[in-house]
C-alpha positions in Angstrom: 44.3 -76.9 34.6 41.0 -76.0 36.1 42.1 -72.5 36.8 43.0 -71.6 33.3 39.6 -72.6 32.0 37.8 -70.5 34.4 39.6 -67.2 33.9 39.3 -65.4 30.6 42.2 -63.5 29.1 41.4 -60.2 30.7 44.1 -57.7 31.1 43.7 -55.4 34.0 43.0 -51.7 33.3 46.4 -50.7 34.7 48.1 -53.1 32.3 46.5 -51.9 29.1 48.6 -49.8 26.7 48.1 -46.1 27.5 48.8 -44.9 23.9 46.0 -47.0 22.3 43.3 -45.9 24.6 44.3 -42.3 24.4 44.2 -42.3 20.7 40.8 -43.9 20.8 39.5 -41.4 23.3 40.9 -38.5 21.3 39.3 -39.9 18.1 36.0 -40.3 20.0 36.3 -36.7 21.4 37.1 -35.4 17.9 34.1 -37.3 16.4 31.8 -35.8 19.2 33.2 -32.4 18.7 32.6 -32.6 14.9 29.1 -33.9 15.4 28.5 -31.1 18.0 29.7 -28.5 15.5 27.6 -30.0 12.7 24.5 -29.9 15.0 25.3 -26.2 16.1 25.6 -25.2 12.4 22.3 -26.9 11.6 20.7 -25.2 14.6 22.0 -21.8 13.4 20.8 -22.5 9.9 17.3 -23.5 11.1 17.2 -20.4 13.4 18.2 -18.2 10.4 15.5 -19.9 8.3 12.9 -19.3 11.0 13.9 -15.6 11.2 13.6 -15.3 7.5 10.2 -17.0 7.4 9.0 -14.7 10.1 10.2 -11.7 8.3 8.7 -12.9 5.0 5.4 -13.5 6.9 5.5 -10.0 8.4 6.2 -8.5 5.0 3.3 -10.4 3.5 1.0 -9.3 6.3 1.9 -5.7 5.8 1.6 -6.0 2.0 -1.8 -7.6 2.4 -3.0 -4.9 4.7 -1.7 -2.2 2.4 -3.3 -3.9 -0.6 -6.6 -4.2 1.3 -6.5 -0.5 2.3 -5.7 0.5 -1.3 -8.6 -1.6 -2.6 -10.9 0.0 -0.2 -9.8 3.5 -1.1 -10.1 2.7 -4.8 -13.6 1.2 -4.2 -14.5 4.4 -2.5 -13.0 6.4 -5.3 -15.1 4.5 -7.9 -18.3 5.1 -5.9 -17.7 8.8 -5.7 -16.8 8.9 -9.4 -20.2 7.1 -10.2 -22.0 9.6 -8.0 -20.5 12.8 -9.6 -22.9 12.9 -12.5 -25.8 13.1 -10.0 -24.0 16.0 -8.2 -23.6 17.7 -11.6 -27.3 17.2 -12.3 -28.2 18.9 -9.0 -25.9 21.8 -9.8 -27.6 22.2 -13.2 -31.0 22.0 -11.6 -30.0 24.8 -9.1 -29.1 27.1 -12.1 -32.6 26.8 -13.6 -35.0 29.4 -12.3 -38.1 28.0 -10.7 -41.3 29.7 -9.5 -41.6 27.5 -6.5 -39.1 28.6 -3.8 -39.8 25.6 -1.7 -38.9 23.2 -4.5 -35.7 25.1 -5.1 -34.8 25.1 -1.4 -35.5 21.3 -1.3 -33.1 20.7 -4.2 -30.5 22.9 -2.6 -30.8 20.9 0.7 -30.4 17.6 -1.1 -27.4 18.9 -3.1 -25.8 20.2 0.1 -26.2 16.8 1.9 -24.9 14.8 -1.0 -21.9 17.2 -1.4 -21.1 17.0 2.3 -21.4 13.2 2.3 -19.0 13.0 -0.6 -16.5 15.4 1.1 -16.6 13.2 4.2 -15.6 10.2 2.0 -12.6 12.2 0.7 -13.8 14.1 -2.3 -12.3 17.6 -2.7 -13.5 20.2 -5.3 -10.8 21.9 -7.3 -10.7 25.6 -7.5 -9.9 26.5 -11.2 -11.2 29.9 -12.2 -8.4 32.3 -12.4 -5.6 29.7 -12.0 -3.0 28.8 -14.6 -4.1 26.1 -17.0 -2.6 22.6 -16.0 -3.3 19.8 -18.5 -2.9 17.3 -15.7 -5.8 18.9 -13.8 -7.9 20.6 -16.5 -9.4 19.6 -19.8 -9.6 22.6 -22.1 -12.9 22.6 -23.8 -12.8 26.1 -25.2 -10.0 28.5 -26.0 -10.9 32.2 -25.9 -8.6 34.9 -27.4 -8.5 37.8 -25.0 -6.2 40.6 -23.9 -8.0 40.9 -20.6 -6.5 37.9 -18.9 -3.1 36.3 -18.7 -2.3 33.7 -21.4 -3.2 30.1 -20.4 -5.4 31.2 -17.5 -8.7 29.5 -16.7 -11.6 31.9 -17.5 -14.5 29.6 -16.6 -15.7 26.1 -15.8 -18.1 24.0 -17.8 -17.8 21.1 -15.3 -16.2 21.0 -11.9 -13.1 19.0 -11.3 -12.5 16.9 -8.2 -9.7 15.2 -6.3 -10.2 12.2 -4.1 -7.9 12.0 -1.0 -5.2 13.9 -3.0 -5.6 12.0 -6.3 -7.3 13.4 -9.4 -10.8 12.0 -9.6 -12.1 14.0 -12.6 -10.4 16.8 -14.5 -12.3 20.1 -14.7 -13.7 21.1 -18.1 -12.6 24.7 -18.6 -12.4 27.7 -20.8 -8.9 28.9 -21.3 -7.6 32.4 -22.3 -5.1 32.6 -25.1 -3.3 35.7 -26.5 -4.7 36.9 -29.9 -2.4 36.0 -32.8 
């Protein structure tokens, strides 16, 4: 009687049913495998998301740099466009005869410095006289009927045209030859 109360009903390990514990272990392994696969899939998904975010950020950085560069170029273009009338005024001043040679030389020096500074910024003068008329580059102000020049040839310039880093800054105002009717 005393011995029965002291010992619990414990079945030794060797005496447990092997099929029940094998099924439990297999179920536990299957659950752990499923959890591992789920975590691996989540990890792969997170890594993919991180790669995409990094690519998006890199694209954003490149786009922002390109936009900034284009803005600076456009701002420079606007500055040059605003200064062109001053350059035109200097050209007109140089065409006027003046009795004072020193004054004329001073105006020429200022014109040259301004022109060179604008060229360094990216301004390029267009060569128009003798070229074929192009409505994308020229603004026809006068049409002259003549047999001496090819039809639609630029005969002269009223106002110079300029490009800025390969883009049209201002079309040239030109006189164009046409065949007599």
